[in-house]
C-alpha positions as CSV (number, residue, x, y, z in Angstrom):
1,M,137.6,109.0,89.2
2,N,134.5,109.6,87.0
3,Y,131.1,108.0,87.3
4,D,127.9,107.4,85.2
5,I,124.5,108.5,86.4
6,E,121.6,106.4,85.1
7,K,118.5,108.6,85.6
8,V,117.9,112.3,86.4
9,E,114.7,114.2,85.8
10,V,115.6,117.2,83.6
11,F,112.3,118.5,82.1
12,A,108.5,118.0,82.0
13,K,105.5,118.3,79.8
14,G,103.6,121.5,80.3
15,K,103.6,125.2,79.5
16,W,106.8,127.2,80.1
17,H,107.1,130.9,79.6
18,G,104.2,130.9,77.2
19,I,105.5,128.0,75.3
20,N,103.5,124.8,75.5
21,F,105.6,121.6,75.5
22,S,103.5,118.6,74.5
23,E,104.5,115.0,74.5
24,S,105.3,115.4,70.8
25,D,107.7,118.2,71.7
26,L,109.5,115.9,74.2
27,D,109.7,113.4,71.4
28,A,111.2,116.0,69.1
29,I,113.9,116.8,71.7
30,I,114.7,113.1,72.1
31,E,114.7,112.5,68.3
32,A,117.1,115.4,67.7
33,F,119.4,114.1,70.4
34,N,119.5,110.7,69.0
35,K,120.1,111.8,65.4
36,N,122.9,114.3,66.3
37,E,125.3,111.9,67.9
38,N,128.2,114.3,67.2
39,I,126.7,116.9,69.5
40,T,127.0,115.9,73.1
41,P,125.0,118.1,75.5
42,S,127.2,119.0,78.5
43,L,126.3,118.6,82.2
44,K,127.1,122.0,83.7
45,L,126.9,123.5,87.2
46,G,125.8,126.8,88.7
47,H,126.8,128.0,92.2
48,N,123.7,130.1,92.7
49,D,120.4,131.2,91.2
50,E,122.0,134.0,89.3
51,Q,124.1,131.5,87.3
52,K,121.4,129.6,85.5
53,L,123.1,128.1,82.5
54,K,125.4,131.1,82.3
55,D,127.1,131.4,78.9
56,G,130.3,129.4,78.8
57,M,129.5,127.5,82.0
58,L,132.0,124.7,82.5
59,S,131.3,121.1,81.7
60,F,131.3,118.2,84.3
61,G,130.2,115.3,82.1
62,Y,127.7,114.9,79.2
63,V,124.3,113.5,78.4
64,S,124.5,110.0,77.1
65,K,120.8,109.1,76.9
66,L,117.5,110.9,76.7
67,W,114.0,109.5,77.2
68,K,110.5,110.3,78.4
69,S,108.5,108.6,81.2
70,K,105.7,109.1,83.6
71,D,106.3,109.4,87.3
72,D,104.1,108.0,90.1
73,A,101.8,111.0,89.9
74,G,101.3,110.4,86.2
75,D,103.2,113.5,85.1
76,L,105.2,113.1,81.8
77,K,108.8,114.0,82.3
78,L,112.1,114.0,80.4
79,F,114.9,111.9,81.9
80,A,118.6,111.9,81.1
81,S,121.6,109.7,81.8
82,F,125.1,111.2,82.2
83,K,128.6,109.9,81.7
84,N,132.1,110.9,82.7
85,V,130.8,112.8,85.8
86,P,133.5,113.7,88.4
87,E,133.1,112.1,91.8
88,I,132.3,115.3,93.7
89,V,129.5,116.2,91.2
90,Y,128.3,112.6,91.2
91,N,127.9,112.7,95.0
92,A,126.1,116.1,94.9
93,I,123.6,114.8,92.4
94,K,123.1,111.5,94.2
95,L,122.6,113.3,97.6
96,R,120.4,116.0,95.9
97,R,122.6,118.8,97.0
98,F,121.2,121.2,94.5
99,K,118.2,123.5,94.1
100,K,116.9,122.6,90.6
101,V,117.7,121.4,87.1
102,S,117.7,123.6,84.0
103,I,117.9,122.5,80.4
104,E,119.2,124.5,77.4
105,I,117.7,123.9,74.0
106,F,118.0,125.4,70.6
107,R,114.8,126.1,68.7
108,D,114.4,125.7,64.9
109,V,118.0,124.7,64.4
110,K,119.6,123.2,61.3
111,T,122.5,120.7,61.5
112,K,124.2,118.5,58.9
113,F,121.6,115.9,59.9
114,G,118.6,118.0,59.1
115,K,116.3,120.6,60.6
116,F,115.0,120.2,64.1
117,K,112.3,121.9,66.1
118,Y,114.3,121.5,69.4
119,L,117.8,120.4,70.1
120,L,119.2,119.8,73.6
121,S,122.4,121.8,74.1
122,G,123.0,121.3,77.8
123,V,121.8,120.4,81.3
124,A,122.6,122.5,84.4
125,I,122.5,121.6,88.1
126,L,121.8,124.9,89.8
127,G,122.8,125.9,93.4
128,A,125.2,123.0,93.8
129,Q,127.8,123.8,96.5
130,L,131.0,122.8,94.8
131,P,134.5,124.3,94.6
132,E,135.3,126.4,91.5
133,V,136.9,124.5,88.6
134,D,138.8,126.3,85.8
135,T,139.6,124.7,82.5
136,L,140.0,125.9,78.9
137,N,139.0,122.5,77.3
138,D,135.3,123.1,77.8
139,I,135.4,126.6,76.3
140,A,137.3,125.2,73.3
141,H,134.6,122.5,73.0
142,Y,131.8,125.1,72.8
143,M,133.7,127.2,70.3
144,S,134.2,124.2,68.0
145,R,130.5,123.6,67.9
146,D,129.6,126.8,66.1
147,N,129.7,125.2,62.7
148,E,127.4,122.4,63.7
149,F,124.2,124.3,63.6
150,T,122.8,127.5,62.1
151,D,121.5,130.6,63.9
152,S,118.6,129.8,66.3
153,D,117.0,130.9,69.5
154,L,118.6,129.6,72.7
155,L,116.0,128.8,75.3
156,T,116.6,127.8,79.0
157,F,114.0,126.3,81.3
158,S,114.1,125.4,85.0
159,A,111.3,122.9,85.4
160,V,112.4,120.3,88.0
161,D,113.6,120.9,91.6
162,N,115.9,118.6,93.7
163,Q,112.9,116.6,94.8
164,G,111.7,116.0,91.3
165,N,108.8,118.5,91.7
166,L,107.6,120.6,88.8
167,I,108.3,124.3,89.3
168,K,107.0,127.3,87.4
169,E,110.2,129.4,87.2
170,T,111.3,129.8,83.6
171,L,113.8,131.9,81.8
172,K,113.9,132.7,78.0
173,M,117.2,133.8,76.4
174,S,117.3,134.8,72.8
175,I,120.9,134.8,71.7
176,T,122.6,134.6,68.3
177,K,125.6,132.5,67.5
178,E,127.8,135.6,67.1
179,E,126.8,136.8,70.6
180,L,127.4,133.4,72.1
181,K,130.8,133.2,70.3
182,A,131.8,136.7,71.6
183,K,130.9,135.9,75.2
184,L,132.7,132.5,75.1
185,A,135.7,134.2,73.5
186,A,135.7,136.8,76.3
187,Q,135.6,134.1,79.0
188,K,138.3,132.1,77.2
189,A,140.5,135.2,77.1
190,E,139.9,135.8,80.8
191,L,140.8,132.2,81.7
192,E,143.9,132.4,79.5
193,A,145.0,135.5,81.2
194,K,144.4,133.9,84.6
195,F,146.4,130.8,83.6
196,S,149.1,132.9,82.1
197,K,149.5,134.8,85.4
198,Q,149.6,131.5,87.3
199,S,152.2,130.2,84.9
200,K,154.3,133.4,85.4
201,D,153.9,133.1,89.2
202,S,155.1,129.5,89.0
203,E,158.1,130.5,86.9
204,L,159.0,133.2,89.4
205,E,158.6,130.8,92.3
206,A,160.8,128.3,90.6
207,E,163.5,131.0,89.9
208,L,163.3,132.1,93.6
209,E,163.8,128.5,94.8
210,A,166.7,128.1,92.4
211,E,168.3,131.3,93.8
212,K,167.8,130.0,97.3
213,A,169.4,126.8,96.4
214,K,172.4,128.7,94.9
215,V,172.8,130.8,98.1
216,A,172.5,127.7,100.3
217,K,175.2,125.9,98.2
218,F,177.5,129.0,98.3
219,K,177.1,129.2,102.1
220,K,177.9,125.5,102.5
221,E,180.9,125.7,100.2
222,K,182.1,128.8,102.1
223,A,181.7,127.1,105.5
224,D,183.4,124.0,104.3
225,A,186.3,126.0,102.9
226,E,186.7,128.0,106.1
227,K,186.6,124.8,108.1
228,A,189.2,123.2,105.9
229,E,191.4,126.3,106.2
230,A,191.1,126.4,110.0
231,K,192.0,122.7,110.2
232,K,195.0,123.3,107.9
233,K,196.2,126.1,110.2
234,I,195.9,124.0,113.3
235,E,197.9,121.1,111.7
236,M,200.6,123.5,110.5
237,S,200.8,125.1,114.0
238,R,201.0,121.7,115.6
239,E,203.7,120.5,113.3
240,T,205.7,123.7,113.8
241,V,205.5,123.7,117.6
242,T,206.2,119.9,117.8
243,K,209.3,120.3,115.6
244,L,210.6,123.2,117.8
245,L,210.2,121.0,120.9
246,D,211.8,118.0,119.2
247,D,214.8,120.0,118.0
248,A,215.2,121.5,121.5
249,V,215.4,118.0,123.0
250,K,217.9,116.9,120.3
251,D,220.2,119.8,121.0
252,M,219.7,119.3,124.8
253,S,218.1,122.7,125.3
254,I,215.2,120.9,127.1
255,T,214.7,117.4,128.5
256,P,212.1,115.0,127.2
257,V,210.3,115.5,130.5
258,Q,210.1,119.2,129.8
259,K,208.9,118.5,126.3
260,E,206.0,116.5,127.6
261,S,205.2,119.3,130.0
262,F,205.4,122.0,127.4
263,T,203.3,119.9,125.0
264,K,200.5,119.9,127.5
265,L,201.0,123.5,128.5
266,L,200.9,124.8,124.9
267,G,197.9,122.6,124.0
268,V,199.8,121.0,121.1
269,E,197.2,118.1,120.9
270,T,194.2,120.5,120.9
271,D,192.9,123.0,118.4
272,S,194.1,125.9,120.6
273,V,197.7,125.3,119.3
274,V,196.7,127.5,116.4
275,D,196.8,130.5,118.8
276,V,200.4,129.7,120.0
277,S,203.0,132.2,119.0
278,I,206.3,130.7,117.6
279,E,208.2,133.4,119.4
280,D,206.5,132.4,122.7
281,V,207.6,128.8,122.1
282,K,211.2,129.8,121.5
283,A,211.2,132.0,124.5
284,L,209.8,129.2,126.7
285,I,212.6,126.9,125.5
286,G,215.2,129.6,126.1
287,E,213.9,130.3,129.6
288,N,214.0,126.6,130.6
289,K,217.1,125.6,128.7
290,S,218.9,122.7,130.5
291,S,221.8,123.7,132.7
292,F,223.8,120.5,132.2
293,S,225.8,118.7,129.6
294,K,227.2,115.2,129.2
295,D,230.7,116.5,129.9
296,K,229.7,117.8,133.3
297,S,227.3,115.0,134.1
298,K,230.1,112.6,135.2
299,S,230.5,114.6,138.4
300,G,226.8,114.4,139.0
301,K,226.6,118.1,138.9
302,N,225.0,120.5,136.5
303,K,226.5,123.7,135.2
304,Q,225.6,125.6,138.3
305,G,227.2,122.9,140.4
306,E,223.9,121.7,141.6
307,N,223.1,118.0,141.9
308,M,221.2,116.8,138.9
309,T,217.6,115.6,139.2
310,A,216.8,112.0,138.5
311,G,215.2,113.1,135.2
312,E,218.4,114.9,134.2
313,E,220.5,111.9,135.0
314,L,218.2,109.5,133.1
315,D,218.4,111.9,130.1
316,V,222.2,111.9,130.1
317,K,222.4,108.2,130.4
318,A,219.8,107.8,127.6
319,R,221.8,110.0,125.3
320,E,225.0,108.1,126.1
321,Y,223.2,104.9,125.2
322,M,222.2,106.4,121.9
323,D,225.8,107.3,121.2
324,D,226.7,103.6,121.8
325,H,223.7,102.4,119.8
326,P,223.2,104.8,116.8
327,K,220.2,103.0,115.5
328,V,218.2,103.3,118.7
329,N,215.9,106.3,119.1
330,Y,215.6,108.4,122.3
331,S,212.4,106.8,123.5
332,R,213.8,103.3,123.3
333,A,217.1,104.4,124.9
334,L,215.3,106.0,127.8
335,E,213.2,102.8,128.2
336,V,216.4,100.7,128.4
337,V,218.1,103.0,130.9
338,M,215.1,103.2,133.2
339,S,214.9,99.4,133.2
340,K,218.5,99.2,134.3
341,E,218.4,102.2,136.7
342,K,215.3,101.2,138.6
343,D,216.0,103.3,141.7
344,L,216.7,106.4,139.5
345,A,213.6,105.7,137.5
346,A,211.5,105.3,140.6
347,E,212.9,108.6,141.9
348,H,212.0,110.3,138.6
349,V,208.5,108.9,138.6
350,N,207.9,109.9,142.2
351,A,209.2,113.4,141.5
352,T,207.1,113.8,138.4
353,V,203.9,112.5,140.1
354,G,204.6,114.6,143.2
355,G,205.2,117.7,141.0
356,A,201.9,117.0,139.1
357,E,200.1,116.8,142.4
């Protein structure tokens, strides 16, 4: 946000560097300012005493009004109002956080509005403690002013301190338009080089961020693909092992009870099933192949002549039920048989629970 400053002491009547400035000279400065409305003196800043109105110093507002007036002590002084002043500069001036004020004037200058004894070119606040500001716009503004006036002496005077007191320090600078133009061009080139480097650094940083984004995207896609592939392998292993166990039950190689036991043993319902070897599953089925058949079950003995377990008997009866009821699956057949053969079912459950314990 920018502000306006209504009244700042910038110069005073008196003798400066051998040049006597009378009240009429102050009037001449004011008259030239009022008649050359197209030339707006800039408010500029210096960071230390060595930067008094340094050529090409950057602008932080402009002079909008110029007039003379006496202070309480009766000294005749030149006052200025400023417009478009940045907040940080506005506060520095209001709180008097500067050492002194300098004005920059052209002597014996011609413009399209006539010839003038003195023409205000700028006002500088010296010693203000502010951060550096870089811009090309102000340099371009100075360069464009070259055709507004002819060659003349450029004079700089420090006449007022931050308490409004007159001071005797003065500085005279005699500089031609060509010299000023060359110095401004050099500073403009320096700033352009600085901004060009900053632009390149920004481009490189943007490219680096883009590459980082590409790498992150590639890593994520790779991780997602590996995860999907691992999941696919687990599902395939689960389907394969489950089918082997189901087929073994169908051809009576193992009982349903054994299938349930093998399913837990092999971790079919967990991701570890992916590590199960198909050959190991086949070997497990072969080693535990049922030693009974429906033909031998009628005697209540298995192939080895041993009495069948309750589970084996239930399995035989369930398969016989399926033969009589082709549309019924094994689970339903076993459920029906166990509901009819309650004692046998209880014996099987007790044996299973006891074995688990």
